[in-house]
N, C-alpha and C positions, 0 to 999 in steps of 0.2 A: 275723689282726686283731688280737691282744693287744697287739702290738709297736706297731703303726699306732696303735692308738687311747692308746697309753700316750703317744706321740708326742706326739698331740693336744693331751690334759690335761696334759701335763709344760709344754708350749706354754703353755699357758690359767695358768701360775702353781701348779698344785693340787700338794697334800702328796703324793706315792706311795707305798703301798708294794708292791712286785710280787713276785711268787712266780713263780719261774720254774727250767728246768732249766740254762738258759744266761744266763751276766750278760749282761745289757746295757749299751748305754757311762752310765757315772754322770753326776751331776748335780747339781744344788742340788734339795731337798724331794725326792729318789728315794731311797728303801731299799731295796735288795735282800736279798731271802730266797732262797738259792741252792739248788736240789734238788729231789726230788721230791714233789708236795703231799704225800702220805699221811705222810712224814717231817718236814718242816721246817713243818709248820702248826704247833706246839707255841713255834716262836720268835714267832709273835705273838698267843699264848693272852692273853685278858682284853682285848684292845686294840679300842676304838671305831673303828667305818669310819663314814662319811656313807652312803659307796655300796662296795658291794662290786660288782666285775665279774667272772664266774665263766666260763670258756673253757673248763677243761677237766674239766667234772663229767660223769663219762660213768655213775656210777653213783648208788643214792640215798644209798650211805653216802659219799662224797664228799662232798654238801651237808651231812648230817648232823653230820660231823665239821666242818667249816667251823663250823656253827653253833654246836656246843657250844664250839668254839675261842673265835671272837670275835662284839661284838655290829655290828649297823648298822640304822639306818632303812631303808635301801632295797636290795635283793638284785635283784641284774638278770642274769639266766641266758643265756647267747647258745647257745639250740637250735638246731635243723634243721628246717627246712620239708618235708625227706622226712616228718616228723610227721603235717602234713596232709595229704601224699599217703598216709600210711597209713592213716589217719583214715578216709578216702574212698575208699580201695581203688583207687587210679588209677596205682600203680607198683607194678612188679615190686622185689624187695629181693632180692638176694643173700644168702646165709646171715651172711656178717659184717656186711653192711647191715642187715639185720632185727633182728640181735644189739644194733649200735647203737641203733637207734631205737626198739627195743622199751625199752631203758634209759632214755631221753632222758625216752619217755611217764612212766614210771616216776618220773621226776626232778619233771618238771612239775607233775605230781598229789598231788606230796608239798610243793612249793613253794605250790602256790595251796590243798592245804588246810590250812596254816601261815601263810598270810599273815594280815595283819591284826592278827593278835595281839602281837607283838613290830615287825614291819618291814612293810613292803610290797614288792612283787613285780611285776617287769617282767620278762615272758619274750620275747625275739625270735626268730623262727623264719628263719633265713638260707637262701636256695637255696647251691648252693655258689659260692665265694666264691674268685676268680683276683684272680694280682698279684703284686706282690713278697713273695718270702719266703717261699713258698708251698710246705711241708712235704709236701703230698699229690702234689705230681709232675704233677697231672693237666696242665698248663698246657705244663710241658715236655714232657710224654707227645707233646703233639699235633706241637707246636713240632720235635722233634728227627725225628718221620717226616717232617713237611714239608721239613725241610734234607736230610734224606737221601733225598729224592725217593720213600721208600715210601708207596704206596697207604695210603687209611685207610678202614675197613672203617665202612658205615653202615647199619644196618637200616632199612629201608623201612616198617617196622611205625611206624618215630617219626613221628607227627604232630604240628604244631603247634608255635609258639615255644618255646625253651628260656628261662630266665632264670639268668643270671649276674651276680653282683654284684662290681664292683671292690674291693680291699680297702681303698681309701683311703675311698670311700662307704661302706662297711660300719662305718670307724672313726669318720667325721665322724656318722654317724647315733647309735651308739653314744655317743660323745661328747653332742649332742646332749639324749639321755633322762638321763645323768649332771648336765649342769647341770638341767633339767628333769623332774625327779621329779612326781609326781602323789601326794600323800598319802592315804593311806588304801585305795589303790586296788592291786588284783590284777588284771593281763591281760595276758593271750597277744595279742601283737601278730606279724604278718607282717613281712619285711621285703623285698618282692617291687621291682624294678626297674620303672619305668614302662613301659618297653617290653623284651618277649621279644625274642628271636631264633632265624633258624631256624637248626638247627646246620650245616648244609651252608656258608652264608651267611657263621658265624661263622671255619669253617674257612677260608672264602678271606680273609676279613679277617688271619689269622694268617699267609698266603700274601703277602697285599700288604706286610705287615708285614717279610717275611724275605725279599721279595725273590723269593719261589719261586711255581709255578706247582702246586697241589694235586693230587694224584693219589686218587681215591676209588673203591671197590668198593660199590655198592650192591647189597644181596640181601635178599630177605624173610627172615622170619623160619624159615620152616618149611627154607629152602634151608642157611643157617648151620645150624639146628641138626643138621641131618644133616652136613654136611663141617666143619665148624669150630665146635664147641657149645664151645669152650672161653673162646671172645670170651665168650658171656653171663655167664660169671664173673670175667673179668681188667678186661675195656673198661669204663674210667671213666664214659663217656658215654652208652653206649646207652639205659639206662634213662631218659635225663631225658625230661621230659612237661612241658606246661604245668601252672602250677602253680591251684590252686581258690583263690578269693579268699574262704577263710572267714573270716576277722579283717579288723579294721584293720589295713592297710597302711602301718607306718611309716614310707617316705617319701612317703607323701600327710599324714601326720600331722603332720610334722617340717618338714617342706619343704625336705629338703637338695637342693642342687642336683647331680642326676646326671650323671656322664659318660658321655660316649656310646661305645656299641662300638670305632666308630672311631678316637678319640680317646687312649681309656685302653690298648687292648692293644698299642700300637708302645710305649709305654712301658715295660708291664709284660715286653715281652719281652726289655727291656733288663737285666732283673737288677739294677739299682741301678749299673750302668755296663759291666759285661760284654754284649757283642754277642752275639747270639742263636747265631752260630754258635761258640761256646763251649760251645755245651750238646751240640753231636754227642759231646763227647770226654769228656761225664759220664755214668757209668752207676748212678744210683742203684738203691737195693735195691727196686723196686717188681715186683708179677706180673707187668706184661708189661714188663717188662727177664731175666725166666726163660728159661734159655736151651734149656728143653724149649718150654714156651709158644712162643718166637721161631721154635723150628725148625716146629711144626705152624702158624704165621702165615705163613710161609715158602711154605709147600706151599700153604696158601690162596691167599696173593696171587700164586704162580706160574702156579696153575689158571686164574685172570682175565688176569693180565697177562704172562705168560711170566716170564722170569728178571730180577728188579728187584734 
């Protein structure tokens, strides 16, 4: 989201300072500060920014350091819609996810408690964001399996549509909030697309984009827990549930033209010029590529499908 948002804001002629581990393409009115957040923040000490966009706050200390280093009128925190699911108790979290969400809740509370004193706050809770340059590897995971004709396990206990946001739509929404701040306001908004999508249909759209049939193994939670319990800690999608509409929905408020799943998925799978088939040869370091996990998964798949 950060890279796509930077591109959109830069296209509008804004003067941008960005903190990043990696240097992005140079351009006029772009000031890069390269390195880890905790190390390089002193390079912008005592600078005033009209707006701060924070994509990488994972602990309260991250935000505290930023606010002690620079000044702003408007602080926009990119948070997670999982927070809403945790508040309502409708989602099951892995250990790592629970820690991540708990820290996001603490950050949100800190910002809301300190808003309106010296700066305004907008907290945007996104669901899973997919598309170009996705470091999470979630979309790669599904695409690789489909391209290799490997079955994808679906837990039958999942009911209702999931919500995924295209990264370009997410960037457009964030850009809108940069352009239209609300003075004197501290608010939390959900960023949910107008329509959700059933997980199996989502998989079929990936298959269509890759010109491959999709194989699935559908089993209930009890069966998977007995024979393949590792699935529940590793699979990145099985916990996805419909999101409650607890807050104002950003896409309704800002009126961003949201692309349909059928239109953005084929473009996202090209990965900025690479054909999807290129993904087969890539093995990013993700839990689902762990050798031990793959061996257990193969036993599970063989049991259902035979030798695949």
